[in-house]
C-alpha positions in Angstrom: -42.3 48.5 -75.3 -43.1 47.5 -78.9 -46.5 46.5 -80.3 -45.3 42.9 -80.4 -44.6 42.4 -76.7 -44.1 38.9 -75.4 -47.0 37.3 -73.5 -46.5 35.1 -70.5 -48.6 32.3 -69.0 -47.9 30.1 -66.1 -49.6 26.7 -66.2 -50.0 25.4 -62.6 -50.2 21.5 -62.3 -50.8 21.4 -58.5 -47.2 20.4 -57.8 -44.6 23.0 -58.5 -42.1 20.5 -60.0 -44.7 19.9 -62.8 -45.6 23.5 -63.4 -44.8 24.9 -66.8 -44.4 28.4 -68.3 -45.2 29.6 -71.7 -43.9 32.7 -73.5 -45.4 33.7 -76.8 -44.5 36.4 -79.4 -47.8 36.4 -81.1 -48.6 36.7 -84.7 -50.8 39.7 -85.1 -51.1 39.1 -88.8 -52.3 35.5 -88.6 -51.9 35.0 -92.4 -48.3 36.3 -92.9 -46.4 36.3 -89.6 -44.5 33.7 -87.7 -45.4 33.1 -84.1 -42.7 32.2 -81.6 -43.5 30.0 -78.5 -41.1 29.1 -75.7 -42.3 26.4 -73.3 -40.4 25.7 -70.1 -41.2 22.4 -68.3 -39.0 20.8 -65.6 -36.3 23.3 -66.3 -36.1 22.5 -70.1 -36.9 24.9 -72.8 -38.6 24.1 -76.1 -38.8 26.8 -78.8 -41.3 26.3 -81.5 -42.2 28.4 -84.6 -45.8 28.4 -85.9 -47.7 29.9 -88.8 -51.5 30.2 -89.1 -51.7 30.6 -92.9 -50.5 28.1 -95.5 -48.4 25.1 -94.2 -44.6 25.6 -94.2 -43.1 24.1 -97.4 -41.2 21.0 -96.4 -37.8 20.0 -97.7 -38.2 18.1 -101.0 -35.9 15.3 -99.9 -37.4 15.0 -96.4 -41.1 15.9 -95.9 -40.8 15.8 -92.1 -38.3 18.7 -92.1 -38.3 22.3 -93.3 -35.4 24.7 -93.9 -35.2 27.6 -91.4 -32.8 30.5 -91.5 -32.1 32.5 -88.4 -30.0 35.7 -88.2 -28.7 36.6 -84.7 -26.6 39.8 -84.9 -24.0 39.2 -87.6 -24.4 35.3 -87.5 -26.6 33.4 -89.8 -27.8 29.9 -89.0 -29.4 27.5 -91.5 -30.8 24.2 -90.4 -33.4 21.5 -91.2 -36.0 21.8 -88.5 -38.4 19.1 -87.4 -41.9 19.8 -88.9 -45.0 18.8 -86.9 -47.9 17.0 -88.5 -50.1 19.5 -90.4 -47.1 21.5 -91.4 -47.8 24.7 -89.4 -45.4 24.3 -86.5 -41.8 23.3 -86.3 -39.2 22.8 -83.6 -35.6 24.1 -83.7 -32.5 22.3 -82.6 -31.5 22.8 -78.9 -28.4 24.7 -79.9 -30.3 27.2 -82.1 -33.0 27.5 -79.3 -30.3 28.5 -76.8 -28.8 31.0 -79.2 -32.1 32.7 -79.8 -33.0 32.8 -76.1 -29.6 34.2 -75.2 -30.0 36.9 -77.8 -33.5 37.9 -76.6 -32.4 37.8 -72.9 -29.7 40.3 -73.9 -32.3 42.6 -75.5 -31.3 41.8 -79.1 -33.3 41.1 -82.2 -33.6 37.8 -84.1 -34.7 37.5 -87.8 -36.4 34.3 -88.8 -37.1 33.0 -92.3 -39.1 30.0 -93.3 -40.2 29.0 -96.8 -42.9 31.6 -97.6 -42.5 33.5 -94.2 -40.2 35.9 -92.4 -40.3 37.8 -89.2 -38.1 40.1 -87.0 -38.5 39.2 -83.4 -37.7 41.9 -80.9 -36.8 41.4 -77.2 -39.4 44.0 -75.9 -40.3 42.7 -72.5 -38.6 39.3 -73.0 -35.7 39.9 -70.5 -38.0 40.7 -67.6 -40.3 37.7 -68.4 -37.3 35.4 -68.7 -36.2 36.4 -65.2 -39.6 35.4 -63.9 -39.1 32.0 -65.5 -35.8 31.5 -63.7 -37.3 32.7 -60.4 -40.8 31.1 -60.3 -41.3 32.3 -56.7 -41.7 35.8 -58.1 -44.9 34.7 -59.8 -47.9 36.6 -58.3 -51.3 35.0 -58.9 -53.9 37.8 -59.4 -56.7 35.4 -58.3 -57.1 35.1 -54.5 -59.3 32.4 -53.1 -61.3 33.3 -50.0 -60.9 30.0 -48.1 
C-alpha cells in the first residue's frame, strides 16, 4: 500500500437511509497538493477536489469556474469545474466523477491538474473501500456500547 492510502469515514445519521460515507485521498503537503474527497449520500457520489494553499485560479471569463485537466489512462479530459466560494474547492461533472471512480475501482491511476496544482492519484486501498461503500452491511463499528 502506498504512502497516500485512502481514508474512509462512515457518518451515521441514526437511520441507515440517511447515512453517508466519505473517502479521502489526503494532501500530505498541504501547500502544494490536491486533496480528493468522495462523498456518498443516498446512493449518490460527489467527488470534490480541494487545495489548502492559494485559491485555485478561476477562469477569466467566468470567476465561478476553473479549468481542470484529468488524465485517465491514455484519455485526457478538460472541463470547467464549479468553483466553491473561497476558491479552494471545486466539484467535477458527474461524467468525469464516474470515470475517475471507475479507474480507481479498477486499480488504476488518475492525474489531475488545476491552475497552479497537479497530483497523481493512486488507487492504493480504494477498490477495497469502494466495496465497503457498495455493501454497507460490511461496516464494523469498533465502538461497542455496554447497554
